[in-house]
N, C-alpha and C positions, 0 to 999 in steps of 0.2 A: 503494500499499500504506499509506503513512504517513497518508494522509487517512482511510482506513478506521479505522486505529488511534486516530486523533485523535477520530473520532466516537464510537467505542466507549468510550474513556477519559472523554469528556466526559459521555456519558449515564450511565456508571457512577458518575462523581463526583456528578452531580445526584441520582441514586437514593440514594447514600450520605448526601447532605446531608439529604435528605428523611427517610431512616431515622434519621439522627442526632437530629432534632427528636423524633420519636416515642420513640426509645430514652431520651432524656433525660427525657421526661415520665413514661413508664410503667415503665421498668426502672431505670436508675441513671445517675448523672452520668459514671461512668468508662466505661460502655458508649458513651455519646454522645461522649466525648473520643476513644476509640478509633476510632469511626466517622468522626469529623471528621478524624483523622490519616490515615485511609485515603482519604478524599476529597481531602485535600490532596496526598497522594502521587499520586493519579490525575490531579489537575490538573497537577502538575509533569511527569508523563509526557506529558500532552497538549500542553504547551508544548515539550518536547523533540521530539516527533514533528512539531510545526509547524515547528521549526527545521530538522529534517532534511528535511522536504519542501521547504521554501524553498531549501535548499542544492541539492538535487538538481534543482529547476526552474531554478536559476540556472546550474548546470553545463550542463543541456541547452540553455539559451538561449545561452550562450556558445559551445557546440559548433556551433550552427546559424549563428551570426554568423561564425565563423572558417572556414567552408567556403569553398573557392574558388568563384568565380562560374562557373555552368554555361555552356558555350559551345554554342550551338545548332548549330554546324557539325559537332560531334563526333557528334551523334545522327543 
């Protein structure tokens, strides 16, 4: 789930950066600044989702390492 959210935020941030350039040229500087702030916010969310994904993967990795070895005689 975190990976999908990371991709969505990264794509949205890239779109906002592109829009920021055109807004700065054709509309106003303040619109470009607002767009850049939104892109920065999405980038920060992307980094947060990356951290959460790595934490979850590390927990799953530790769970599989701490499992007792399976004994073939039990099966």
